[in-house]
C-alpha positions in Angstrom: -50.8 45.1 95.4 -53.5 43.4 93.4 -54.8 46.7 92.3 -51.4 47.9 91.1 -50.9 44.6 89.2 -54.2 45.2 87.4 -55.9 42.2 89.0 -59.1 44.0 89.9 -61.2 40.9 90.8 -58.7 39.7 93.4 -58.2 43.3 94.7 -61.9 43.8 95.2 -62.2 40.4 97.0 -59.4 41.2 99.4 -60.6 44.7 100.0 -64.2 43.5 100.8 -62.6 40.9 103.2 -60.7 43.8 104.9 -63.9 45.8 105.2 -65.7 42.9 106.8 -62.9 42.6 109.4 -62.6 46.4 109.9 -65.6 48.4 108.5 -64.0 51.8 109.1 -60.7 51.0 107.3 -60.2 54.2 105.2 -57.5 52.7 103.1 -59.7 49.8 102.1 -62.5 52.1 101.2 -60.1 54.3 99.2 -58.7 51.4 97.3 -62.1 49.9 96.7 -63.1 53.2 95.1 -60.0 53.1 93.0 -60.9 49.6 91.8 -64.4 50.8 90.8 -62.9 53.8 89.0 -60.5 51.6 87.1 -63.4 49.2 86.1 -65.3 52.2 84.9 -62.3 53.4 82.8 -61.8 50.0 81.4 -65.5 49.7 80.4 -65.4 53.1 78.8 -62.3 52.2 76.8 -63.8 48.9 75.7 -67.1 50.5 74.6 -65.2 53.3 72.7 -63.2 50.6 70.9 -66.3 48.7 70.1 -67.9 51.8 68.7 -64.8 52.6 66.6 -64.7 49.1 65.2 -68.4 49.3 64.2 -67.9 52.7 62.5 -64.8 51.3 60.8 -66.8 48.3 59.5 -69.5 50.7 58.1 -66.8 52.9 56.5 -65.1 49.8 54.9 -68.5 48.6 53.6 -69.1 52.0 52.0 -65.7 52.2 50.5 -66.1 49.3 48.1 -65.1 50.2 44.6 -67.8 50.9 42.1 -67.7 48.5 39.2 -69.4 49.7 36.1 -69.6 48.0 32.8 -69.7 51.0 30.5 -69.5 50.8 26.8 -66.4 51.9 25.0 -66.9 55.4 23.6 -66.9 56.0 19.9 -63.3 56.8 18.9 -64.5 58.7 15.8 -66.6 61.1 17.9 -64.5 64.3 18.0 -67.0 66.7 19.5 -69.5 66.9 22.3 -72.2 68.7 20.2 -75.5 67.0 20.2 -77.5 67.2 16.9 -81.2 67.6 17.6 -84.3 68.1 15.6 -85.2 71.4 13.9 -87.9 72.3 16.4 -85.6 71.9 19.3 -82.9 73.9 17.6 -85.3 76.8 17.1 -86.2 76.7 20.8 -82.6 76.7 21.9 -81.9 79.7 19.5 -84.7 81.7 21.1 -83.5 80.9 24.6 -80.0 82.0 23.7 -81.2 85.3 22.3 -83.3 86.4 25.2 -81.7 89.5 26.8 -83.1 91.6 29.7 -81.9 95.2 29.5 -83.0 96.2 33.0 -84.5 94.4 35.9 -85.7 96.2 39.0 -87.5 94.7 42.0 -88.9 96.5 45.0 -86.0 98.4 46.6 -83.4 96.1 44.9 -81.5 97.6 42.0 
């Protein structure tokens, strides 16, 4: 009855008393095994809950909003073109005009 009510400590005590009086009592051995199995299941559930709570706390710590104090963009800037020096412009023009007509590697067209 104690096992069915979930009072595992009292159930284990009574079952151990029954085994002292009658060491070959199969019912007491069976219910004692059930008590141990239930304790194992309870411990597994508790440890799983603890792990989930720890993972949740890490996720919540990572989920904090990022606060940035960025300057207000220039409202008069209407393009994203960057004006660079003359030398850099020449290099970019040369890179833009490079064309490869045909490229063949070993056994790869």
